[in-house]
BAMARKOL-354852 format. One record per residue (C-alpha): residue number from 1; x, y, z; residue in three letters. Coordinates in nm, 2 decimals. Example, Ala and Ser with C-alpha at 12.3 -4.5 7.8 and 13.67 -1.06 7.14 Angstrom:
<nodes>
{1,{1.23,-0.45,0.78},"ALA"}
{2,{1.37,-0.11,0.71},"SER"}
</nodes>
This chain:
<nodes>
{1,{2.11,-1.50,0.28},"MET"}
{2,{2.11,-1.32,-0.07},"HIS"}
{3,{1.86,-1.36,-0.34},"ASN"}
{4,{2.07,-1.36,-0.66},"LYS"}
{5,{1.77,-1.33,-0.88},"ALA"}
{6,{1.64,-1.02,-0.70},"HIS"}
{7,{1.94,-0.82,-0.57},"PRO"}
{8,{1.87,-0.54,-0.31},"ILE"}
{9,{1.97,-0.18,-0.38},"PHE"}
{10,{2.05,0.01,-0.05},"TRP"}
{11,{2.00,0.38,0.01},"LEU"}
{12,{2.18,0.50,0.33},"HIS"}
{13,{2.09,0.85,0.46},"HIS"}
{14,{1.99,1.03,0.77},"ALA"}
{15,{2.05,0.73,1.00},"ASN"}
{16,{1.83,0.51,0.80},"GLN"}
{17,{1.88,0.23,0.55},"SER"}
{18,{1.63,0.16,0.27},"LEU"}
{19,{1.66,-0.16,0.07},"GLY"}
{20,{1.47,-0.17,-0.27},"LEU"}
{21,{1.41,-0.46,-0.49},"VAL"}
{22,{1.33,-0.33,-0.84},"PRO"}
{23,{1.31,-0.66,-1.01},"THR"}
{24,{1.06,-0.80,-0.76},"LEU"}
{25,{0.76,-0.58,-0.83},"GLY"}
{26,{0.93,-0.25,-0.73},"GLY"}
{27,{0.91,-0.37,-0.37},"SER"}
{28,{1.09,-0.26,-0.05},"VAL"}
{29,{1.30,-0.53,0.12},"ALA"}
{30,{1.37,-0.32,0.45},"ALA"}
{31,{1.34,0.02,0.61},"TRP"}
{32,{1.56,0.06,0.91},"LYS"}
{33,{1.63,0.34,1.15},"VAL"}
{34,{1.96,0.34,1.31},"HIS"}
{35,{1.95,0.44,1.69},"ARG"}
{36,{2.20,0.44,1.97},"PRO"}
{37,{2.04,0.12,2.10},"GLN"}
{38,{2.10,-0.03,1.74},"GLY"}
{39,{1.90,-0.06,1.42},"PRO"}
{40,{1.52,-0.12,1.43},"PHE"}
{41,{1.31,-0.24,1.14},"ASP"}
{42,{1.01,-0.02,1.10},"LEU"}
{43,{0.87,-0.23,0.83},"TRP"}
{44,{0.89,-0.62,0.85},"ARG"}
{45,{1.21,-0.71,0.65},"PRO"}
{46,{1.22,-0.95,0.35},"TRP"}
{47,{1.41,-1.26,0.44},"ASP"}
{48,{1.52,-1.30,0.07},"GLU"}
{49,{1.42,-1.67,0.08},"ALA"}
{50,{1.14,-1.65,-0.17},"ALA"}
{51,{1.03,-1.41,-0.45},"PRO"}
{52,{0.70,-1.36,-0.29},"ASP"}
{53,{0.58,-0.99,-0.28},"LEU"}
{54,{0.38,-1.07,0.04},"TYR"}
{55,{0.69,-1.14,0.23},"SER"}
{56,{0.86,-0.81,0.13},"THR"}
{57,{0.84,-0.51,0.36},"ALA"}
{58,{0.62,-0.30,0.12},"SER"}
{59,{0.51,-0.31,-0.24},"PHE"}
{60,{0.32,-0.06,-0.47},"PRO"}
{61,{-0.05,-0.11,-0.56},"LEU"}
{62,{-0.10,0.02,-0.92},"VAL"}
{63,{-0.32,0.06,-1.12},"PRO"}
{64,{-0.57,-0.05,-0.85},"TRP"}
{65,{-0.58,-0.16,-0.49},"SER"}
{66,{-0.72,-0.48,-0.34},"ASN"}
{67,{-0.98,-0.71,-0.53},"ARG"}
{68,{-1.20,-0.67,-0.84},"ILE"}
{69,{-1.50,-0.91,-0.85},"SER"}
{70,{-1.71,-1.03,-1.15},"ALA"}
{71,{-1.41,-1.12,-1.36},"GLY"}
{72,{-1.33,-0.75,-1.45},"GLY"}
{73,{-1.53,-0.43,-1.48},"PHE"}
{74,{-1.74,-0.21,-1.73},"THR"}
{75,{-1.64,0.14,-1.83},"HIS"}
{76,{-1.81,0.35,-2.08},"ASP"}
{77,{-2.02,0.04,-2.20},"GLY"}
{78,{-1.71,-0.19,-2.25},"THR"}
{79,{-1.64,-0.48,-2.04},"PHE"}
{80,{-1.28,-0.53,-1.95},"HIS"}
{81,{-1.19,-0.88,-1.83},"PRO"}
{82,{-0.92,-0.92,-1.56},"ILE"}
{83,{-0.80,-1.25,-1.45},"ALA"}
{84,{-0.70,-1.36,-1.10},"PRO"}
{85,{-0.33,-1.30,-1.05},"ASN"}
{86,{-0.23,-1.47,-0.72},"ARG"}
{87,{-0.24,-1.83,-0.62},"ALA"}
{88,{-0.52,-1.90,-0.39},"GLY"}
{89,{-0.72,-1.58,-0.46},"GLU"}
{90,{-1.05,-1.60,-0.66},"PRO"}
{91,{-1.02,-1.24,-0.77},"TYR"}
{92,{-0.75,-1.02,-0.93},"PRO"}
{93,{-0.57,-0.82,-0.65},"ILE"}
{94,{-0.35,-0.53,-0.60},"HIS"}
{95,{-0.31,-0.44,-0.98},"GLY"}
{96,{-0.03,-0.57,-1.19},"ASP"}
{97,{0.26,-0.34,-1.11},"GLY"}
{98,{0.37,-0.56,-0.83},"TRP"}
{99,{0.40,-0.85,-1.07},"LEU"}
{100,{0.65,-0.68,-1.30},"GLN"}
{101,{1.02,-0.56,-1.30},"SER"}
{102,{1.09,-0.19,-1.25},"TRP"}
{103,{1.38,0.02,-1.34},"GLN"}
{104,{1.59,0.20,-1.06},"LEU"}
{105,{1.81,0.51,-1.06},"LYS"}
{106,{1.94,0.71,-0.77},"GLN"}
{107,{1.88,1.08,-0.84},"THR"}
{108,{2.03,1.23,-0.53},"ALA"}
{109,{2.22,1.12,-0.21},"SER"}
{110,{1.88,1.09,-0.04},"ASP"}
{111,{1.66,0.99,-0.32},"THR"}
{112,{1.58,0.68,-0.54},"VAL"}
{113,{1.33,0.64,-0.82},"GLU"}
{114,{1.18,0.34,-0.96},"MET"}
{115,{0.98,0.33,-1.30},"THR"}
{116,{0.77,0.09,-1.48},"LEU"}
{117,{0.62,0.09,-1.83},"LYS"}
{118,{0.32,-0.15,-1.85},"SER"}
{119,{0.14,-0.24,-2.17},"ASP"}
{120,{-0.17,-0.45,-2.12},"CYS"}
{121,{0.03,-0.69,-1.88},"PHE"}
{122,{-0.13,-1.05,-1.88},"GLN"}
{123,{-0.42,-0.92,-2.10},"GLY"}
{124,{-0.52,-0.63,-1.86},"ASN"}
{125,{-0.67,-0.32,-2.02},"PRO"}
{126,{-0.42,-0.09,-1.86},"TYR"}
{127,{-0.13,0.10,-2.04},"GLN"}
{128,{0.05,0.32,-1.82},"TYR"}
{129,{0.38,0.45,-1.68},"VAL"}
{130,{0.43,0.43,-1.31},"ALA"}
{131,{0.70,0.60,-1.09},"THR"}
{132,{0.79,0.55,-0.73},"GLN"}
{133,{1.00,0.81,-0.55},"ARG"}
{134,{1.16,0.77,-0.20},"PHE"}
{135,{1.33,1.05,-0.02},"VAL"}
{136,{1.50,0.99,0.31},"LEU"}
{137,{1.47,1.28,0.56},"ARG"}
{138,{1.61,1.35,0.90},"ASP"}
{139,{1.26,1.29,1.04},"ASP"}
{140,{1.15,1.00,0.82},"GLY"}
{141,{1.07,0.94,0.46},"MET"}
{142,{0.85,1.09,0.18},"ASP"}
{143,{0.70,0.82,-0.06},"GLN"}
{144,{0.53,0.90,-0.38},"THR"}
{145,{0.37,0.67,-0.63},"LEU"}
{146,{0.23,0.81,-0.95},"SER"}
{147,{0.07,0.67,-1.26},"VAL"}
{148,{0.02,0.82,-1.60},"THR"}
{149,{-0.24,0.66,-1.84},"HIS"}
{150,{-0.09,0.60,-2.18},"THR"}
{151,{-0.38,0.41,-2.34},"GLY"}
{152,{-0.61,0.56,-2.61},"ALA"}
{153,{-0.93,0.51,-2.42},"LEU"}
{154,{-1.00,0.65,-2.06},"PRO"}
{155,{-0.99,0.40,-1.77},"LEU"}
{156,{-1.06,0.42,-1.39},"PRO"}
{157,{-0.73,0.41,-1.18},"TYR"}
{158,{-0.65,0.36,-0.82},"GLY"}
{159,{-0.33,0.36,-0.61},"LEU"}
{160,{-0.20,0.23,-0.28},"GLY"}
{161,{0.09,0.12,-0.06},"GLN"}
{162,{0.12,-0.21,0.11},"HIS"}
{163,{0.37,-0.16,0.41},"PRO"}
{164,{0.39,-0.45,0.66},"CYS"}
{165,{0.51,-0.32,1.00},"PHE"}
{166,{0.70,-0.51,1.26},"VAL"}
{167,{0.46,-0.65,1.53},"ARG"}
{168,{0.62,-0.62,1.88},"THR"}
{169,{0.42,-0.74,2.18},"PRO"}
{170,{0.32,-0.39,2.27},"GLN"}
{171,{0.28,-0.23,1.93},"ALA"}
{172,{-0.06,-0.05,1.85},"HIS"}
{173,{-0.22,0.16,1.58},"LEU"}
{174,{-0.44,0.47,1.60},"GLN"}
{175,{-0.62,0.64,1.32},"ALA"}
{176,{-0.92,0.87,1.28},"ASP"}
{177,{-1.19,0.69,1.09},"VAL"}
{178,{-1.57,0.68,1.09},"SER"}
{179,{-1.67,0.34,0.96},"GLY"}
{180,{-1.56,-0.01,0.84},"VAL"}
{181,{-1.68,-0.24,0.57},"TRP"}
{182,{-1.74,-0.59,0.71},"LEU"}
{183,{-1.67,-0.88,0.47},"SER"}
{184,{-1.77,-1.22,0.37},"GLY"}
{185,{-1.55,-1.52,0.33},"ALA"}
{186,{-1.42,-1.39,0.00},"ASP"}
{187,{-1.34,-1.14,0.16},"PRO"}
{188,{-1.53,-0.89,-0.04},"LEU"}
{189,{-1.71,-0.61,0.16},"PRO"}
{190,{-2.08,-0.68,0.23},"THR"}
{191,{-2.20,-0.44,0.50},"THR"}
{192,{-2.08,-0.10,0.60},"HIS"}
{193,{-2.11,-0.01,0.97},"THR"}
{194,{-2.01,0.27,1.22},"ARG"}
{195,{-2.05,0.02,1.51},"ASP"}
{196,{-1.69,-0.13,1.53},"PHE"}
{197,{-1.65,-0.48,1.65},"PRO"}
{198,{-1.45,-0.53,1.96},"ASP"}
{199,{-1.09,-0.42,1.92},"SER"}
{200,{-1.14,-0.27,1.57},"TRP"}
{201,{-1.20,0.08,1.66},"ASP"}
{202,{-0.88,0.26,1.53},"LEU"}
{203,{-1.00,0.60,1.68},"ARG"}
{204,{-0.91,0.49,2.03},"SER"}
{205,{-0.62,0.27,1.92},"GLY"}
{206,{-0.61,-0.09,1.88},"ILE"}
{207,{-0.31,-0.35,1.96},"PRO"}
{208,{-0.12,-0.49,1.66},"ALA"}
{209,{-0.20,-0.84,1.81},"ARG"}
{210,{-0.57,-0.96,1.83},"GLY"}
{211,{-0.86,-1.10,1.63},"SER"}
{212,{-0.82,-1.13,1.25},"PHE"}
{213,{-0.89,-0.82,1.05},"ILE"}
{214,{-0.86,-0.80,0.67},"ASP"}
{215,{-1.10,-0.49,0.61},"ASN"}
{216,{-1.13,-0.14,0.47},"ALA"}
{217,{-1.20,0.16,0.68},"TYR"}
{218,{-1.39,0.47,0.56},"THR"}
{219,{-1.40,0.83,0.67},"GLY"}
{220,{-1.02,0.83,0.72},"TRP"}
{221,{-0.87,1.16,0.81},"SER"}
{222,{-0.54,1.09,0.61},"GLY"}
{223,{-0.33,1.03,0.92},"THR"}
{224,{-0.23,0.73,1.14},"GLY"}
{225,{0.01,0.63,1.39},"THR"}
{226,{0.20,0.31,1.48},"ILE"}
{227,{0.36,0.31,1.83},"VAL"}
{228,{0.63,0.07,1.96},"TRP"}
{229,{0.64,0.14,2.34},"PRO"}
{230,{0.93,-0.10,2.40},"GLU"}
{231,{1.16,0.11,2.17},"ARG"}
{232,{1.02,0.37,2.24},"PRO"}
{233,{0.93,0.50,1.89},"LEU"}
{234,{0.62,0.61,1.70},"ALA"}
{235,{0.58,0.64,1.33},"LEU"}
{236,{0.31,0.87,1.18},"THR"}
{237,{0.17,0.82,0.83},"MET"}
{238,{0.02,1.12,0.66},"ARG"}
{239,{-0.14,1.16,0.32},"VAL"}
{240,{-0.15,1.54,0.26},"PRO"}
{241,{-0.41,1.54,-0.01},"GLU"}
{242,{-0.68,1.36,0.21},"VAL"}
{243,{-0.57,1.60,0.50},"GLN"}
{244,{-0.61,1.91,0.28},"ALA"}
{245,{-0.96,1.83,0.17},"ARG"}
{246,{-1.06,1.83,0.54},"GLY"}
{247,{-1.35,1.60,0.48},"ASN"}
{248,{-1.24,1.28,0.65},"ASN"}
{249,{-1.32,1.09,0.33},"ASP"}
{250,{-1.01,0.89,0.29},"GLY"}
{251,{-0.98,0.51,0.26},"PHE"}
{252,{-0.73,0.28,0.44},"CYS"}
{253,{-0.71,-0.09,0.47},"LEU"}
{254,{-0.60,-0.30,0.78},"LEU"}
{255,{-0.47,-0.66,0.77},"TYR"}
{256,{-0.41,-0.79,1.12},"ARG"}
{257,{-0.34,-1.16,1.11},"PRO"}
{258,{-0.39,-1.37,1.43},"GLU"}
{259,{-0.02,-1.47,1.43},"SER"}
{260,{0.30,-1.38,1.26},"GLY"}
{261,{0.57,-1.10,1.27},"PRO"}
{262,{0.39,-0.82,1.10},"GLY"}
{263,{0.07,-0.64,1.03},"PHE"}
{264,{-0.04,-0.41,0.74},"CYS"}
{265,{-0.20,-0.06,0.74},"PHE"}
{266,{-0.24,0.06,0.38},"GLU"}
{267,{-0.32,0.40,0.25},"PRO"}
{268,{-0.53,0.36,-0.07},"VAL"}
{269,{-0.72,0.60,-0.28},"THR"}
{270,{-1.04,0.39,-0.32},"HIS"}
{271,{-1.26,0.13,-0.16},"ALA"}
{272,{-1.23,-0.25,-0.22},"ILE"}
{273,{-1.40,-0.35,-0.53},"ASP"}
{274,{-1.49,0.02,-0.61},"ALA"}
{275,{-1.52,-0.08,-0.97},"PHE"}
{276,{-1.86,-0.23,-0.89},"HIS"}
{277,{-1.97,0.03,-0.62},"ALA"}
{278,{-2.20,0.33,-0.68},"PRO"}
{279,{-1.99,0.63,-0.79},"ALA"}
{280,{-1.69,0.40,-0.80},"GLN"}
{281,{-1.59,0.52,-0.45},"GLN"}
{282,{-1.26,0.69,-0.50},"GLY"}
{283,{-1.15,0.57,-0.84},"LEU"}
{284,{-1.02,0.83,-1.08},"THR"}
{285,{-1.09,0.82,-1.46},"VAL"}
{286,{-0.77,0.91,-1.65},"LEU"}
{287,{-0.76,1.04,-2.00},"GLN"}
{288,{-0.45,0.98,-2.22},"THR"}
{289,{-0.15,1.14,-2.04},"GLN"}
{290,{-0.33,1.23,-1.73},"GLU"}
{291,{-0.16,1.14,-1.39},"THR"}
{292,{-0.28,1.02,-1.06},"LEU"}
{293,{-0.06,1.05,-0.76},"THR"}
{294,{-0.05,0.92,-0.41},"LEU"}
{295,{0.20,1.10,-0.17},"HIS"}
{296,{0.27,0.96,0.17},"VAL"}
{297,{0.46,1.13,0.45},"GLU"}
{298,{0.63,0.91,0.71},"TRP"}
{299,{0.75,1.08,1.02},"ARG"}
{300,{0.93,0.97,1.33},"PHE"}
{301,{0.83,1.07,1.68},"GLN"}
</nodes>
C-alpha cells in the first residue's frame, strides 16, 4: 500500500533503510536494519493506511513534549492559551510541529534534513524554525532536533522524540532512572515516587509486554537499551548532553500499552506539564534567535 497524499522518501545507507514522511508532521515511516537473516524493523513501521502520526514509526515533539493543562500557560505575566490538538485528548499534546508539513532535502549520501517554519500555528504563541537531521552510520544513526525561537517575546520551549519500537515476545527495556511520576486518569502526573510499581523499574530491565504504563521517569542518566533476544539485537539510545552533565537529571517517557505491536520510549527535555510545575522542570526560555537542541545517538549492539 502507498499513501499518495504522504509519499515516503527513502534513505539507504550502511545496511539500513530510513523512510521519512515530511508532509505528515516530519515523521518517520520506518527504520530498518538489513542483516543476513533479512531486514528487521527497529521502529514499528507505518502501514500507510491512515494519516495518523500515532501510527508512524516516530515523530518530533516541538515546541513542547506531552500535555499542557489549564488551557495554556503564563509566562512573564502573560497568559498564552493553547487549545487541545488531538481528538479524544482533553489537553494540547506534543507541540504543533507534528501537525504541520515539513520540507526535506538530502545533504549527503548518509544524511537527510527536514525543516519547518511555524508561525503561531492554530493560535499558539510559538513562532520558530525547527530542523531535523538524520545521519545513518555503520553502527546506527544520529538524530538531531533543534528549534530556534523567532518571536519577539521570550517563551519556554521543550523538545522530544516519539519513537515506537517493535514489540517482540521477548523484547525488554533497561534504563538508569531514579523515580517515576504516577498519574491520574487524565493522565497528568499527580505523585512522584522512588518506589516503582511491579514491572516498572527500568533499572533492572522490564519486559516490553506487561501492565499499562503511560508515565514520565525522572533521574534519567541519558541512556537506555532495547533488546530483542530473538534476533539477537540490541539498540542503545544516548543523549550526550544529559550524560555529560553527569547528574542523572534527565527525563524520559514510557508508553507500554497492554496490547499491540509497539511500545514507546521517548527522550524528552522536560517533565510532563512542566509549564505548571515549580521551576518549570526542564523547560528552556528562549530569546529571539536562541536555539534549543536535542541530539540522540542510536547505536546497535
